[in-house]
C-alpha positions in Angstrom: 113.7 91.9 111.7 113.7 94.3 108.8 110.6 92.7 107.4 108.7 93.7 110.6 109.6 97.4 110.5 107.3 100.2 109.4 107.3 104.0 110.0 105.6 105.1 113.1 103.7 108.3 112.7 100.7 110.2 114.0 97.1 110.0 113.0 95.9 112.6 110.5 92.5 114.0 109.6 91.8 110.9 107.5 88.1 110.0 107.1 88.9 106.5 108.3 86.8 105.4 111.2 90.0 104.1 112.9 91.4 107.6 113.5 88.6 110.2 113.7 88.9 111.0 117.4 90.8 114.3 117.6 92.0 113.6 121.2 94.1 110.7 119.8 95.7 112.7 117.1 99.1 112.9 118.8 99.3 109.2 119.7 101.6 106.8 117.9 99.9 104.4 115.5 100.1 100.7 115.8 99.6 98.3 112.9 96.2 96.7 113.2 94.9 93.5 111.6 91.2 93.3 111.7 90.1 89.6 111.8 86.6 90.5 110.8 87.4 92.3 107.6 90.8 90.6 107.0 92.5 94.0 106.5 95.6 95.7 107.9 95.8 99.4 108.7 97.0 101.7 111.6 95.1 102.9 114.6 96.0 105.1 117.6 97.6 103.3 120.6 94.7 103.8 123.0 92.2 102.6 120.5 94.2 99.5 119.8 94.5 98.7 123.5 91.1 99.1 125.2 90.9 97.4 128.6 87.1 96.6 128.4 87.6 95.1 124.9 90.5 93.0 126.1 88.4 91.5 128.9 85.6 90.8 126.5 88.0 89.2 124.0 89.7 86.9 126.5 86.3 85.7 127.8 85.0 85.1 124.3 88.1 83.2 123.2 88.1 80.8 126.2 84.3 80.2 126.3 82.8 80.3 122.8 82.2 76.8 121.4 81.5 75.4 118.0 77.7 75.3 117.9 77.2 78.9 119.1 80.3 80.3 117.3 78.7 81.6 114.1 75.7 83.3 115.9 77.9 85.0 118.5 80.4 86.0 115.8 77.6 87.9 114.0 76.5 89.6 117.2 80.1 90.6 118.0 80.6 91.9 114.5 77.7 94.3 115.0 78.7 95.4 118.5 82.5 95.6 118.0 83.4 96.3 114.4 87.1 96.8 115.1 89.2 93.9 116.6 92.9 94.8 116.3 95.7 92.2 116.4 99.4 92.4 116.0 99.7 90.2 113.0 102.7 87.8 112.9 101.0 85.1 110.8 103.2 85.6 107.8 106.5 85.8 109.8 106.1 83.5 112.9 104.9 79.9 113.1 103.9 78.4 116.5 104.3 74.6 116.8 101.7 73.8 119.4 103.1 70.6 120.9 100.3 68.9 122.8 100.2 68.8 126.6 103.1 71.2 127.0 101.3 74.5 127.8 100.1 75.3 124.2 96.6 76.3 125.4 98.0 78.7 127.9 100.3 80.2 125.3 97.4 80.8 122.9 95.3 82.3 125.8 98.2 84.8 126.4 98.7 85.7 122.8 94.9 86.4 122.3 94.7 88.4 125.5 97.7 90.5 124.4 96.4 90.9 120.8 99.0 88.8 119.0 98.3 86.5 116.1 100.7 83.8 115.1 100.5 80.9 112.6 99.5 77.9 114.8 100.2 74.2 113.9 98.4 71.6 115.9 97.9 68.8 116.8 100.7 67.3 114.7 103.5 68.6 112.4 102.6 70.0 109.0 104.8 69.2 106.1 103.4 72.2 104.2 104.4 74.6 107.0 107.9 73.0 107.3 108.4 73.4 103.5 107.6 77.1 104.0 110.0 77.5 106.9 112.9 76.2 104.8 111.8 77.8 101.6 114.0 80.2 99.5 110.9 82.4 99.1 111.6 85.6 101.1 107.9 86.0 101.9 107.9 82.7 103.9 107.9 82.6 107.7 111.4 83.0 109.2 110.6 82.5 112.9 109.5 79.4 114.8 108.1 79.0 118.3 107.9 75.7 120.0 106.5 74.9 123.5 108.4 72.1 125.3 108.0 70.0 128.4 109.6 67.1 130.2 108.8 64.2 127.8 107.7 61.8 130.6 105.4 64.4 132.0 104.0 65.0 128.5 103.5 61.2 128.0 101.6 60.9 131.3 99.5 64.0 130.7 98.6 63.0 127.1 97.5 59.5 128.3 95.3 60.9 131.1 93.9 63.7 128.9 92.8 61.4 126.1 91.1 59.1 128.7 89.3 62.2 130.0 88.3 63.5 126.5 87.2 60.3 124.9 83.8 58.7 125.6 83.9 55.5 127.7 81.1 52.8 127.2 79.2 54.0 130.3 79.9 57.7 129.8 77.0 60.0 130.9 78.4 63.1 129.2 77.1 64.5 125.9 78.7 62.7 123.0 79.9 64.2 119.8 82.8 64.3 117.3 83.8 67.7 118.5 84.1 69.5 121.8 86.4 72.1 123.3 88.9 71.2 126.0 87.1 73.5 128.5 83.9 71.4 128.1 85.5 68.1 129.1 83.3 68.0 132.2 80.1 67.8 130.2 81.1 66.7 126.7 83.2 63.7 125.4 84.4 62.9 121.9 83.3 59.8 120.0 83.9 58.4 116.5 84.8 55.0 115.2 88.6 55.9 115.3 88.3 57.5 118.7 86.4 54.6 120.1 89.3 52.3 119.1 91.8 54.6 120.8 89.7 54.8 124.0 89.4 51.0 124.1 93.1 50.6 123.6 93.9 53.0 126.5 91.2 51.6 128.9 91.3 47.9 128.1 94.7 47.1 126.7 96.7 49.4 129.1 94.1 49.3 131.9 93.8 53.1 132.1 97.4 53.3 133.4 100.1 55.2 131.6 102.7 53.1 133.4 101.4 49.9 131.8 102.0 51.5 128.3 105.4 52.7 129.5 106.4 49.2 130.6 105.3 47.8 127.3 107.4 50.4 125.4 110.4 49.3 127.4 109.9 45.6 127.2 113.1 43.8 126.1 111.5 40.5 125.5 113.2 38.1 123.0 111.0 38.7 120.0 110.2 42.4 120.8 106.5 41.9 119.7 105.0 43.6 122.8 107.3 46.6 122.4 106.6 47.1 118.8 102.9 46.9 119.4 103.2 49.5 122.2 105.0 51.8 119.8 102.2 51.5 117.2 99.6 52.0 119.9 101.4 55.1 121.2 101.2 56.7 117.7 97.4 56.3 117.8 97.2 58.2 121.1 96.4 61.9 120.7 99.2 64.4 121.5 101.8 61.6 121.3 104.0 63.2 118.6 107.5 63.6 120.1 109.8 66.6 119.7 111.9 64.6 117.3 108.9 64.2 115.1 108.0 67.9 115.3 111.6 69.1 114.6 112.9 66.3 112.4 113.7 68.8 109.7 116.1 70.5 112.1 117.7 67.5 113.8 118.0 65.1 110.8 121.0 64.3 108.8 119.9 66.8 106.2 120.1 69.8 108.6 123.1 71.3 106.6 120.7 71.6 103.6 118.5 74.3 105.2 119.0 77.5 103.2 120.3 80.5 105.0 117.3 82.6 103.9 114.9 80.2 105.5 114.4 79.8 109.3 116.3 82.6 111.1 114.8 82.5 114.6 114.0 79.5 116.8 112.2 80.3 120.1 111.7 77.5 122.8 109.2 78.1 125.6 109.7 75.6 128.4 106.9 74.4 130.7 109.0 73.9 133.8 108.4 73.0 137.4 111.2 74.6 139.6 112.1 72.7 142.7 110.1 74.0 145.7 108.0 76.3 143.5 105.4 74.1 142.0 102.7 76.8 142.0 104.8 79.5 140.5 103.6 80.4 137.0 107.0 80.2 135.4 105.6 79.2 132.0 103.4 82.3 131.9 106.5 84.5 132.5 108.3 82.8 129.6 105.4 83.3 127.3 105.1 87.1 128.2 108.9 87.5 127.6 108.6 85.9 124.2 105.5 88.0 123.2 107.2 91.2 124.3 110.3 90.2 122.2 108.1 89.7 119.1 106.5 93.1 119.7 110.0 94.7 120.2 111.0 93.4 116.8 108.0 95.2 115.4 108.0 98.4 117.4 111.4 98.4 119.0 112.6 101.6 117.3 110.2 103.7 119.5 111.0 103.3 123.2 107.8 105.1 124.2 105.6 102.6 122.4 107.4 99.7 124.1 107.0 101.3 127.5 103.2 101.6 126.9 103.0 98.1 125.6 104.8 96.8 128.8 102.4 98.7 131.0 99.4 97.3 129.0 100.8 93.7 129.5 100.8 94.2 133.2 97.3 95.7 133.2 95.9 92.8 131.1 97.5 90.1 133.2 96.1 91.7 136.3 92.6 92.5 135.0 92.0 89.3 133.0 94.0 87.0 135.2 95.9 85.2 132.3 99.0 85.1 134.5 97.5 82.5 136.8 95.4 80.5 134.3 97.6 77.5 134.5 100.1 77.0 137.3 102.6 74.3 136.7 101.0 72.3 139.5 97.6 72.3 137.8 99.2 71.4 134.5 101.2 68.6 136.0 97.9 67.1 137.3 96.4 67.3 133.9 
């Protein structure tokens, strides 16, 4: 964690707009990445964590969509010139495995002001090369969200059917559209149309039909091989083996010791008898706090304040209950 460390101090009489308030002069400083200006500097704790700003940020990140994004961004820039983030983009990569709680994970990291390097919807060879690179400036921590593979398979099949436009679809059609708009927008293109037809017509809108085809032990194996090819065309179908091939392949012994140092796994679990317990959210919060501890852990007072802020944000914004495991299982 040496790369994460910096000296905590107190704000001075600097002319910087980030530390001009005299009442904050004795507060510890946090490292701030301003996404608007793409700069990094330090600001007092209470300025970094501002409850009203956090609520605004969470609402903005979960509701702003492509067509209105640029206009709203300009307005936000004028109204809120400072948007601090704990910046982990150069040190920590997040493999966002589809239909395994990745959207919930990103909602939490935004609400709690963390910024990681996301990879989605499929593995990136460029990022993998950086993870195993001899370059000391490359990321050395990897976060992966995981879920029971059968649950993921069923969820991906149903989700794609929901997101893609059917022939008689009455929703607004387009090549893009956020997940939160699935009730009024569907996605369509030549390639997506073929995927939708495959799921609806070939496999009768039933994930079990595709599962049976994948397990078909017929003499020539034609049906099974076709099902395997079809599955690769289905969005969010990449398996953990595909995501983590560089770790589980025969060449694992070739990974240099200065490459990947930390590997975090965040499970989307459904404990027996506790289907509505937000277990996943608690796992996410523990991981985010661990990352912050690696950055600010030498100052116990700062970590105590950060923990209190986590509780306040979860209560005020409601990120702790955004996705119960029962809701996600249905999806």
